[in-house]
DOKOL-797003 format. One line per field, with one value per residue (C-alpha): x, y, z; residue in three letters; residue number from 1. Coordinates in steps of 0.2 Angstrom, whole numbers. Example, Ala and Ser with C-alpha at 12.3 -4.5 7.8 and 13.67 -1.06 7.14 Angstrom:
BEGIN
u	c(62:68) $
v	c(-22:-5) $
w	c(39:36) $
residuo	c(ala:ser) $
num	c(1:2) $
This chain:
BEGIN
u	c(-343:-356:-351:-352:-338:-327:-309:-301:-282:-273:-254:-257:-240:-230:-220:-235:-249:-240:-240:-257:-267:-262:-265:-282:-287:-281:-294:-308:-308:-316:-302:-301:-283:-279:-263:-257:-244:-252:-236:-235:-254:-253:-248:-264:-275:-267:-272:-290:-289:-300:-289:-292:-279:-280:-271:-275:-270:-285:-300:-312:-309:-308:-326:-325:-312:-321:-338:-346:-332:-334:-316:-301:-283:-276:-258:-249:-230:-218:-218:-221:-240:-244:-256:-266:-266:-273:-286:-293:-294:-303:-315:-319:-323:-335:-344:-346:-354:-342:-332:-320:-303:-288:-274:-256:-248:-231:-224:-229:-214:-206:-207:-190:-184:-180:-190:-202:-196:-206:-214:-219:-227:-236:-243:-249:-258:-267:-271:-279:-289:-295:-300:-310:-318:-333:-328:-325:-306:-292:-274:-259:-243:-228:-210:-195:-196:-183:-184:-177:-160:-161:-154:-137:-137:-124:-111:-115:-112:-96:-88:-96:-102:-118:-116:-129:-131:-139:-124:-129:-148:-160:-177:-191:-190:-203:-204:-216:-224:-230:-238:-247:-253:-260:-268:-276:-284:-290:-297:-306:-313:-324:-321:-306:-315:-308:-292:-274:-260:-242:-233:-215:-204:-201:-185:-177:-161:-146:-137:-123:-137:-142:-124:-123:-139:-133:-116:-125:-137:-124:-110:-97:-92:-103:-99:-109:-100:-108:-107:-112:-130:-124:-114:-129:-140:-127:-127:-146:-146:-132:-144:-158:-168:-176:-169:-184:-184:-165:-168:-183:-173:-159:-171:-177:-159:-154:-170:-167:-149:-156:-168:-184:-188:-182:-198:-208:-226:-235:-248:-243:-246:-262:-270:-263:-260:-242:-227:-218:-204:-186:-173:-164:-179:-179:-160:-161:-176:-168:-150:-149:-154:-138:-128:-127:-131:-147:-142:-156:-160:-155) $
v	c(-373:-368:-364:-346:-348:-357:-348:-347:-346:-340:-343:-359:-366:-351:-346:-340:-350:-367:-363:-355:-369:-382:-371:-366:-384:-389:-377:-385:-371:-376:-371:-370:-368:-359:-363:-363:-377:-394:-403:-393:-396:-415:-413:-402:-415:-429:-418:-417:-399:-394:-388:-377:-376:-359:-343:-326:-319:-329:-319:-329:-345:-338:-339:-357:-353:-338:-344:-348:-342:-330:-325:-324:-323:-314:-316:-310:-314:-300:-300:-287:-292:-292:-277:-286:-302:-294:-284:-299:-307:-292:-292:-311:-308:-294:-306:-320:-313:-300:-310:-302:-300:-302:-296:-299:-282:-276:-267:-249:-238:-223:-206:-206:-197:-207:-216:-230:-247:-254:-268:-256:-246:-261:-265:-247:-247:-264:-258:-242:-252:-264:-249:-242:-259:-258:-275:-278:-280:-282:-277:-285:-276:-287:-281:-290:-309:-316:-332:-321:-323:-342:-336:-334:-352:-358:-344:-345:-364:-363:-347:-341:-325:-316:-306:-292:-275:-267:-257:-253:-251:-258:-266:-272:-289:-302:-321:-328:-339:-323:-317:-334:-332:-315:-321:-336:-325:-312:-326:-335:-320:-306:-288:-285:-277:-260:-263:-262:-270:-266:-282:-282:-291:-285:-275:-266:-274:-273:-287:-285:-290:-304:-311:-310:-320:-333:-334:-338:-350:-360:-359:-351:-334:-327:-311:-299:-292:-277:-279:-266:-267:-272:-286:-293:-291:-301:-314:-316:-317:-331:-340:-340:-325:-316:-299:-290:-298:-295:-276:-275:-283:-271:-256:-263:-266:-248:-241:-252:-246:-228:-231:-236:-250:-244:-245:-258:-260:-271:-277:-295:-296:-285:-297:-314:-311:-317:-306:-307:-319:-312:-315:-326:-337:-339:-342:-356:-364:-364:-367:-383:-374:-364:-379:-378:-389:-384:-376:-376:-360:-358) $
w	c(421:408:390:394:407:395:393:377:378:362:361:370:368:371:387:396:389:391:410:411:404:417:431:424:422:439:446:436:422:405:393:374:367:351:343:325:328:328:333:349:353:356:374:377:368:379:394:389:383:369:355:340:327:319:315:321:304:296:302:291:301:319:324:329:342:349:349:366:377:392:393:381:386:371:367:351:350:345:326:312:311:329:328:314:324:339:329:321:338:345:330:332:350:346:333:346:361:367:380:393:385:396:386:388:384:389:404:408:406:414:405:397:382:366:353:359:355:341:351:365:351:344:361:364:348:352:370:362:350:364:375:360:356:368:374:393:396:408:402:410:407:412:413:406:409:420:409:395:404:400:383:392:399:387:391:410:410:399:403:419:410:405:390:388:380:396:402:421:417:430:426:437:429:433:434:421:435:443:427:426:444:440:424:433:446:433:422:436:446:442:446:435:420:414:425:419:429:428:433:440:451:469:465:450:447:435:426:439:451:439:439:458:460:448:457:473:465:456:469:457:451:437:429:418:403:394:375:361:355:337:344:354:338:328:341:341:322:323:335:322:328:313:309:314:331:333:329:341:355:351:353:370:377:372:381:396:398:398:413:402:414:431:441:451:457:470:458:458:477:477:464:470:488:486:484:467:466:469:456:468:469:450:449:462:454:437:442:432:416:418:421:440:454:464:481:494:502:520) $
residuo	c(met:ser:glu:ser:gln:lys:ile:leu:val:thr:gly:ala:thr:gly:asn:val:gly:ser:leu:leu:ile:pro:lys:leu:thr:ser:leu:gly:ala:asp:val:arg:ala:leu:thr:arg:asp:glu:ser:lys:ala:gln:gly:leu:lys:asp:ala:gly:val:glu:val:val:ile:asp:asp:leu:glu:lys:pro:glu:thr:leu:asp:ala:ala:phe:arg:gly:val:gly:lys:val:phe:leu:val:thr:pro:pro:asn:pro:asn:gln:val:ile:gln:ala:arg:tyr:gly:ile:glu:ala:ala:lys:arg:asn:gly:ser:pro:val:ile:val:arg:leu:ser:ala:gly:ala:val:lys:asp:thr:pro:gly:ala:leu:pro:arg:val:ser:gly:gln:his:ala:glu:ile:asp:asn:glu:leu:arg:ala:ser:gly:leu:pro:tyr:thr:ile:leu:lys:pro:his:phe:phe:met:gln:asn:ile:met:met:ala:ala:gln:thr:val:ala:ser:asp:gly:val:val:tyr:met:ala:met:gln:asp:gly:lys:thr:gly:met:ile:asp:val:arg:asp:ile:val:asp:val:ala:val:thr:val:leu:thr:glu:asp:gly:his:glu:ala:lys:glu:tyr:ala:leu:thr:gly:pro:ala:ser:ile:ser:phe:his:asp:val:ala:ala:gly:leu:ser:glu:ala:leu:gly:lys:gln:ile:asp:tyr:val:asn:val:pro:val:glu:ala:ala:arg:glu:gly:met:val:ser:met:gly:phe:pro:glu:trp:met:ala:asp:ala:met:gly:glu:tyr:thr:thr:ala:phe:ser:gln:gly:tyr:gly:asp:phe:ile:thr:asp:asp:val:gln:leu:ile:thr:gly:asn:pro:ala:arg:lys:phe:gly:asp:phe:ala:arg:asp:phe:ala:gln:val:phe:gly:gly:lys:val:ile:gln:ala:ala) $
num	c(1:2:3:4:5:6:7:8:9:10:11:12:13:14:15:16:17:18:19:20:21:22:23:24:25:26:27:28:29:30:31:32:33:34:35:36:37:38:39:40:41:42:43:44:45:46:47:48:49:50:51:52:53:54:55:56:57:58:59:60:61:62:63:64:65:66:67:68:69:70:71:72:73:74:75:76:77:78:79:80:81:82:83:84:85:86:87:88:89:90:91:92:93:94:95:96:97:98:99:100:101:102:103:104:105:106:107:108:109:110:111:112:113:114:115:116:117:118:119:120:121:122:123:124:125:126:127:128:129:130:131:132:133:134:135:136:137:138:139:140:141:142:143:144:145:146:147:148:149:150:151:152:153:154:155:156:157:158:159:160:161:162:163:164:165:166:167:168:169:170:171:172:173:174:175:176:177:178:179:180:181:182:183:184:185:186:187:188:189:190:191:192:193:194:195:196:197:198:199:200:201:202:203:204:205:206:207:208:209:210:211:212:213:214:215:216:217:218:219:220:221:222:223:224:225:226:227:228:229:230:231:232:233:234:235:236:237:238:239:240:241:242:243:244:245:246:247:248:249:250:251:252:253:254:255:256:257:258:259:260:261:262:263:264:265:266:267:268:269:270:271:272:273:274:275:276:277:278:279:280:281:282:283:284:285:286:287:288:289:290:291:292:293:294:295:296:297:298) $
């Protein structure tokens, strides 16, 4: 590929970026990885990926990362400075040839009453800035990640229980691998500019359904126990989550329990040509993470 077709991936060592880069390079894409954690970048360097060690909160140094690229996969992790980080990334892109920005946002939501969770509010602000920037763009809005449930792996393995503060709320949760498949398609094809895709799994499910799916995959009974939001928050803090993030997750679980995420789309299949993975697929594929033996599908 020519230099103008180079793809910059920010958040290169995160949940999505770490899966995205190998898929892009396997297709022959010319990838530049941006990460602020040099210790996590060695694997990328060993795989022959161009790596830039930098920070989206340092606008004065970002030109080297954004120069000479045709597309940018722009990821900002949930944190108090997320809007500033994205803004600096957008500004760096504008200074360096106006590449297509493929932005990882957050799931579109149903019109439900109540305050918008802070992370959703941040994403909405960033999306509006990108739309107004004059840059060509595509916005991906994935739903709740199935991989988030891995935080419950220890209690599933030891107690046979998923503790969550979702009550009976349903969400169209999505496998991160489907997000990656969509991102690969959008980054390597033309025709997605000025498009926004809401990415969900094939069904809106509750955590009762999650427990049932894990039960089948693990070959033992797994139960879902709803816990108060404050108890879930305290549990996250005790696991090392920053206070800001624990509060943000508490806002999300409250919203999800009230129907905030009870919807699905078929955008994954429309873009990739393949149906989104079911929760049962995820549970079987990652059974060992939850302390179980992998059971082959019939």
